[in-house]
C-alpha positions in Angstrom: -0.2 0.1 0.1 1.7 3.3 -1.4 -1.0 5.7 -2.6 -3.7 6.7 0.1 -6.6 8.9 -1.2 -7.7 11.1 1.5 -11.2 12.7 0.8 -11.8 16.0 2.9 -8.3 16.8 3.2 -8.7 20.3 3.9 -10.8 19.7 7.0 -9.8 19.0 10.4 -9.5 15.2 10.1 -8.5 15.0 6.6 -5.6 17.5 7.4 -4.5 15.4 10.3 -4.6 12.2 8.2 -2.5 13.7 5.5 0.2 14.7 8.1 0.3 11.1 9.6 0.6 9.7 6.2 3.4 12.1 5.2 5.3 11.1 8.4 5.2 7.3 7.4 7.9 6.1 5.0 6.8 4.9 1.5 3.4 6.2 1.7 1.9 9.3 -0.4 -1.2 10.9 0.1 -3.7 11.8 -2.7 -5.9 15.0 -2.4 -8.3 16.7 -4.5 -10.4 19.9 -3.8 -13.8 20.4 -4.4 -13.5 22.1 -7.7 -11.5 19.2 -8.9 -13.7 16.4 -7.4 -17.4 16.8 -6.2 -17.9 13.8 -4.1 -21.6 14.0 -4.3 -21.3 13.4 -8.1 -21.1 9.8 -8.7 -19.5 10.1 -12.6 -17.0 12.4 -11.3 -15.9 10.2 -8.5 -16.1 6.9 -10.5 -13.6 8.7 -13.1 -11.4 10.0 -10.5 -10.8 6.6 -8.9 -10.1 5.0 -12.1 -7.8 7.7 -13.1 -5.8 8.0 -10.0 -5.8 4.3 -8.9 -5.2 4.6 -5.4 -4.2 1.6 -3.2 -6.5 2.8 -0.4 -9.4 5.2 0.3 -9.7 7.2 3.6 -13.3 8.4 3.6 -12.8 11.6 5.9 -15.0 13.8 3.9 -18.4 14.6 5.4 -20.9 17.4 5.8 -20.8 17.9 9.6 -21.9 20.4 12.3 -23.4 20.7 15.7 -26.7 20.4 17.1 -28.1 23.5 15.5 -26.8 22.9 12.0 -28.1 19.1 12.4 -31.6 20.2 13.4 -31.7 23.0 10.7 -30.6 21.2 7.7 -31.3 17.6 7.9 -32.2 16.8 4.3 -28.6 18.2 3.1 -26.9 16.2 6.1 -28.6 13.0 5.0 -28.5 13.3 1.0 -24.7 14.7 1.0 -23.2 12.1 3.3 -25.2 9.2 1.7 -24.0 10.3 -1.7 -20.3 10.6 -0.5 -20.3 7.3 1.1 -22.2 5.5 -2.0 -20.1 7.0 -4.5 -16.7 6.3 -2.9 -17.3 2.9 -1.8 -19.0 1.6 -4.8 -16.4 3.9 -7.1 -13.4 2.0 -5.1 -14.9 -1.4 -5.9 -15.1 -0.6 -9.7 -11.8 0.8 -9.6 -10.4 -2.2 -7.9 -9.3 -0.4 -4.7 -9.0 -3.4 -2.2 -8.8 -1.1 1.1 -11.4 1.5 2.2 -11.5 3.1 5.6 -14.8 4.8 6.2 -15.0 7.3 9.0 -18.2 7.6 10.9 -19.4 9.0 14.3 -20.2 7.8 17.7 -23.9 9.5 17.1 -24.6 6.3 15.1 -25.3 4.7 18.3 -29.1 4.9 20.2 -30.0 7.9 22.0 -30.1 5.9 25.1 -27.6 3.1 24.5 -26.1 1.5 27.7 -22.9 3.5 28.5 -20.0 3.0 27.6 -21.4 2.0 24.0 -20.1 -1.1 22.6 -20.0 -1.7 18.9 -22.8 -4.2 19.2 -25.5 -1.8 20.4 -25.9 -0.4 17.0 -29.6 -0.3 15.8 -30.7 -1.5 19.0 -32.9 1.3 19.8 -34.1 4.9 18.4 -31.5 7.4 17.6 -31.0 10.8 19.0 -33.5 13.0 16.8 -31.4 16.3 16.5 -28.6 14.3 14.4 -30.8 11.4 13.3 -30.2 12.4 9.5 -26.4 12.5 9.7 -26.4 9.1 11.8 -28.4 7.3 9.4 -26.1 8.3 6.5 -23.2 7.3 8.7 -24.8 3.9 9.4 -25.3 3.3 5.8 -21.8 4.0 5.0 -20.6 1.5 7.7 -23.1 -1.1 6.3 -22.1 -0.5 2.7 -18.3 -1.3 3.7 -19.5 -4.4 5.9 -21.7 -5.9 3.1 -18.9 -5.2 0.4 -16.4 -6.8 2.4 -18.7 -9.6 3.0 -19.8 -10.2 -0.8 -16.9 -9.1 -2.8 -14.0 -10.1 -0.3 -12.7 -6.2 -0.2 -11.1 -5.0 2.7 -13.6 -2.3 3.6 -14.0 -1.4 7.3 -15.0 1.6 9.4 -13.9 3.6 12.4 -16.4 5.2 14.7 -14.8 8.2 16.5 -16.2 10.1 19.5 -16.1 13.9 19.4 -13.0 15.3 17.9 -11.2 18.7 18.3 -7.8 19.9 17.5 -6.0 22.1 14.9 -8.0 23.2 11.8 -11.4 23.1 13.4 -14.5 25.1 12.5 -15.4 28.0 14.6 -18.8 29.2 12.9 -20.7 30.8 15.3 -23.7 28.5 14.9 -22.7 25.3 13.0 -19.6 24.4 14.8 -19.1 21.4 17.4 -19.1 22.4 21.1 -15.4 22.8 21.9 -14.6 25.1 18.9 -17.9 26.9 19.6 -16.8 27.3 23.3 -13.4 28.4 22.3 -14.6 31.3 20.1 -17.3 32.4 22.7 -14.8 32.4 25.6 -12.4 34.2 23.6 -14.7 36.8 22.3 -16.1 37.2 25.7 -12.4 37.8 27.2 -11.7 40.4 24.4 -15.0 42.3 25.2 -14.5 42.0 29.1 -17.8 40.3 29.7 -18.8 39.4 33.1 -20.6 36.0 32.1 -20.8 33.5 29.2 -23.9 31.5 28.7 -23.7 27.9 27.3 -26.6 25.8 25.6 -28.7 23.4 27.7 -28.2 22.6 31.4 -24.6 21.6 31.2 -25.0 18.2 32.7 -24.8 15.9 29.5 -21.4 14.2 29.5 -19.2 14.0 26.5 -16.0 12.3 25.4 -13.6 14.2 23.1 -10.6 12.9 21.1 -7.8 14.7 19.7 -7.8 14.7 15.8 -4.0 13.6 15.8 -5.0 10.6 18.1 -7.9 9.7 15.5 -5.3 9.8 12.5 -2.9 7.6 14.4 -5.7 5.1 14.9 -6.9 5.3 11.4 -3.2 4.3 10.2 -3.1 1.6 12.9 -6.4 0.2 11.3 -4.8 0.4 8.0 -1.9 -1.9 9.1 -4.1 -4.8 10.3 -4.5 -7.5 8.1 -8.0 -8.5 9.6 -9.5 -5.4 11.4 -13.1 -5.3 12.8 -15.9 -4.4 10.5 -16.3 -1.2 12.7 -14.6 -0.2 15.7 -15.1 2.6 18.2 -12.1 5.3 18.4 -12.0 7.4 21.7 -10.6 7.8 25.0 -12.9 5.9 27.1 -13.3 8.9 29.5 -15.8 11.7 29.4 -16.8 15.1 31.1 -20.1 17.2 31.7 -20.5 20.1 29.2 -20.2 22.4 32.2 -16.8 20.9 33.3 -15.6 21.0 29.5 -16.7 25.0 29.6 -14.8 25.6 33.0 -11.5 23.9 31.2 -11.8 26.0 28.2 -12.6 29.1 30.2 -9.3 28.1 32.2 -7.2 27.8 28.9 -8.6 31.1 27.5 -7.9 33.1 30.8 -11.7 34.1 31.2 -12.6 34.3 35.0 -15.9 35.6 34.7 -19.2 33.6 35.5 -20.5 30.4 33.5 -24.2 30.4 33.1 -26.6 27.6 31.3 -29.6 27.9 29.3 -32.0 25.1 29.9 -34.3 26.3 27.2 -31.8 25.2 24.7 -31.7 21.4 23.7 -29.1 19.1 25.5 -28.9 16.4 23.1 -28.1 12.9 24.1 -27.7 12.7 27.8 -24.2 10.7 27.5 -22.1 9.5 24.8 -19.0 7.5 26.0 -17.4 4.9 23.8 -16.4 1.4 24.9 -12.9 1.5 23.3 -11.8 -2.0 24.4 -11.9 -3.7 20.9 -9.6 -1.1 19.3 -7.2 -1.3 22.5 -7.3 -4.9 22.0 -5.5 -4.6 18.5 -2.7 -2.5 20.2 -3.8 1.2 19.9 -4.4 3.7 22.5 -4.9 7.6 22.7 -1.8 9.7 23.5 -3.0 13.2 23.7 -3.6 14.9 27.2 -7.1 16.4 27.1 -6.0 19.7 28.8 -2.7 19.9 26.7 -4.7 19.2 23.7 -7.5 22.3 24.4 -4.4 24.6 25.1 -3.1 23.5 21.6 -6.3 23.8 20.1 -6.9 27.4 21.5 -3.2 28.3 20.3 -4.4 27.2 16.8 -7.6 29.3 16.8 -5.5 32.5 18.0 -2.9 31.6 15.1 -5.6 31.1 12.6 -7.4 34.4 13.6 -4.1 36.5 13.1 -3.2 34.7 9.8 -6.9 35.0 8.3 -7.3 31.3 7.9 -9.7 30.8 10.7 -12.9 29.0 9.7 -15.3 31.5 11.0 
C-alpha cells in the first residue's frame, strides 16, 4: 500500500490524516479539492478513482455540524453524506481498490444506549432526533463497507470516532461543534471583558473528546491490520460534563467571569461514551492529554485568527 486517497483533506480530520501519512515512510497522500472532485457526483468520483488508482481510500469527507446545524439542515446532512459514502465505496470497488476505511461517528449509536457504548449496540433502539439524518447516513456507510467486504471479499471497514477537536477546526458561530464553539465564545467574551458566558442546555450531559491527531494515528493503525473489525470505536474511554468542559476552556482562554447555563436550549444525548476495548485489544491507545490538547486547540485558533485562515 503506497498511494492513499484522503477525501476531505482540507478539513480538520483530513488534514490530520495527511500529516500522519506524510510522516510514514513509503506512503503518499492523494488529495483533491472540491473544484477538482465533487464527491456527491457519482460520475466524477468513479472517473477520478479509475484515473488515480489509489491503493487505499480514507473516507474523511462529510457534511458536519453541531446540534443547530443538524436540526436546521437535516435533508442536506442525509443526502450529501449518503452520496459521499455510496460514491466512494462503489467507485472504489469498480476501480479495484482493495482497502477502504470509512469514518463515521459515535452518533450512530442509540440515544439511550448502555454506557459505555459497545459496537454491538448499533441499531438496537432509536437514535437521537437532533442528529438522526447524519447518523443514518453514517450507518449506511458503515453497512456498505461491511456488506462489500462480505460479498466481494474487499477489505472495506470503518472507524467510529467520538467527538473530535484540534487544529483546523470549524469555529462558525452557529454550525460548529461544542469545543470550537466554546473556544470562540470564551475568547470573544474575554476580549470584550464580559462578566459572564452562557452555554447551551443544562450543562449536565456528558461527552467524550478525542484529539484529531489521535484519530489519525488510530486510522493508520487500522490500515496496518490484516484483519480489522468491520467497525471499531475510537475514543478515549473517558468523559466530562459540558459544564466541566466549559470550565476547562475558560481556564485555557483566561476567562474568569461566570459561566451560566440556558436550559431552554437542547441538551442532545444525555451521555455519549464509547467502549474502546476492541481497538485497544489490537494495540492502539490515545496519547494526547485533554487539557494539553485544549490548550493547543486554542493556540491554533489564535494563530488562525491572526493569519486570517480561521473557519468562522
